[in-house]
ZAMARGU-4260 file (C-alpha; in steps of 0.2 Angstrom, whole numbers, plus 5000, padded with zeros to 4 digits):
<rodrens>
0) 5000/5000/5000 | 5006/5017/4996 | 5001/5034/5003 | 4989/5038/4989 | 4980/5022/4993
5) 4980/5025/5012 | 4973/5043/5010 | 4960/5036/4997 | 4955/5023/5010 | 4954/5035/5024
10) 4942/5046/5013 | 4931/5032/5009 | 4931/5026/5027 | 4926/5043/5034 | 4913/5044/5020
15) 4905/5028/5025 | 4905/5033/5044 | 4897/5050/5040 | 4883/5043/5029 | 4881/5029/5042
20) 4877/5042/5056 | 4863/5049/5045 | 4855/5031/5043 | 4838/5031/5050 | 4836/5050/5050
25) 4821/5058/5042 | 4822/5075/5034 | 4814/5082/5050 | 4826/5073/5061 | 4841/5082/5052
30) 4834/5098/5060 | 4834/5092/5078 | 4846/5102/5089 | 4853/5091/5103 | 4853/5106/5115
35) 4850/5124/5113 | 4863/5133/5102 | 4870/5117/5095 | 4871/5114/5077 | 4858/5102/5069
40) 4864/5088/5058 | 4857/5097/5042 | 4869/5111/5045 | 4883/5099/5050 | 4883/5089/5034
45) 4881/5105/5023 | 4896/5112/5033 | 4906/5096/5029 | 4902/5097/5010 | 4907/5116/5010
50) 4923/5113/5020 | 4930/5100/5009 | 4927/5110/4994 | 4934/5126/5002 | 4949/5118/5009
55) 4954/5108/4994 | 4948/5117/4979 | 4963/5128/4977 | 4976/5116/4983 | 4972/5099/4976
60) 4977/5098/4958 | 4964/5093/4946 | 4949/5093/4958 | 4933/5097/4949 | 4918/5099/4961
65) 4901/5100/4954 | 4890/5115/4957 | 4880/5117/4973 | 4862/5122/4973 | 4858/5141/4974
70) 4859/5147/4992 | 4868/5132/4999 | 4884/5141/5003 | 4875/5155/5013 | 4864/5143/5022
75) 4878/5131/5027 | 4892/5144/5030 | 4897/5150/5047 | 4883/5162/5049 | 4870/5149/5044
80) 4874/5139/5059 | 4863/5150/5069 | 4848/5150/5058 | 4832/5144/5067 | 4820/5142/5053
85) 4814/5124/5049 | 4810/5126/5031 | 4821/5128/5016 | 4834/5115/5021 | 4838/5102/5008
90) 4831/5084/5010 | 4842/5071/5017 | 4843/5062/5000 | 4850/5079/4993 | 4863/5080/5007
95) 4869/5062/5004 | 4870/5065/4985 | 4880/5081/4987 | 4892/5073/5000 | 4895/5058/4989
100) 4898/5069/4974 | 4910/5080/4983 | 4919/5065/4990 | 4920/5056/4974 | 4928/5072/4966
105) 4941/5073/4980 | 4945/5054/4978 | 4946/5055/4960 | 4959/5070/4961 | 4969/5061/4975
110) 4970/5045/4965 | 4978/5055/4951 | 4992/5062/4962 | 5009/5055/4963 | 5016/5052/4981
115) 5029/5066/4978 | 5014/5079/4976 | 5008/5074/4994 | 5024/5084/5000 | 5019/5100/4991
120) 5017/5114/5004 | 5000/5121/5008 | 4994/5139/5008 | 4982/5148/5019 | 4975/5147/5036
125) 4977/5129/5038 | 4995/5128/5033 | 5001/5127/5051 | 4990/5112/5055 | 4992/5104/5038
130) 5009/5110/5031 | 5009/5098/5016 | 4995/5092/5004 | 4995/5075/5011 | 4992/5082/5028
135) 4977/5093/5021 | 4969/5078/5013 | 4970/5068/5029 | 4963/5083/5038 | 4947/5081/5028
140) 4944/5063/5033 | 4947/5068/5051 | 4935/5083/5050 | 4921/5071/5045 | 4925/5060/5060
145) 4925/5074/5072 | 4908/5079/5067 | 4903/5061/5069 | 4902/5064/5088 | 4890/5078/5085
150) 4879/5066/5074 | 4880/5053/5087 | 4873/5064/5101 | 4858/5069/5090 | 4855/5050/5086
155) 4855/5046/5105 | 4843/5061/5109 | 4831/5053/5096 | 4833/5036/5102 | 4841/5029/5087
160) 4853/5014/5088 | 4871/5016/5093 | 4882/5013/5078 | 4900/5014/5079
</rodrens>
């Protein structure tokens, strides 16, 4: 196994875990906040979609992300976390489709890299945490799993089965 295969496997694994946490959620369940002021799962999955694109779009050679629906970036950006309305959010199936399409674009671009490209220095605000492209790609996988804890709390509040 080489580093490209390892990163691709990590991305596929965190995708499966993230989508697994949404298993059994209805569209309405996605809007349930575990406590006042916490983000609901709809915002979180949208945040993961946006973050992956924002973090990698300028740094991952050859990545080609499909367009997002109108208003998606505003609703799921930092300021959207505090929105309280329960209408206008995408359906669960739409989130799953967008997450899969985003991840597939990332994995396709990663699979075309050479191992030496993983050593390319990164730019921007995450460069201190992820100084090389390989680190930045791993950060995406870790980001999914970090939010898994938040999805898990919503699942427990709703009485859904414990998963992982």
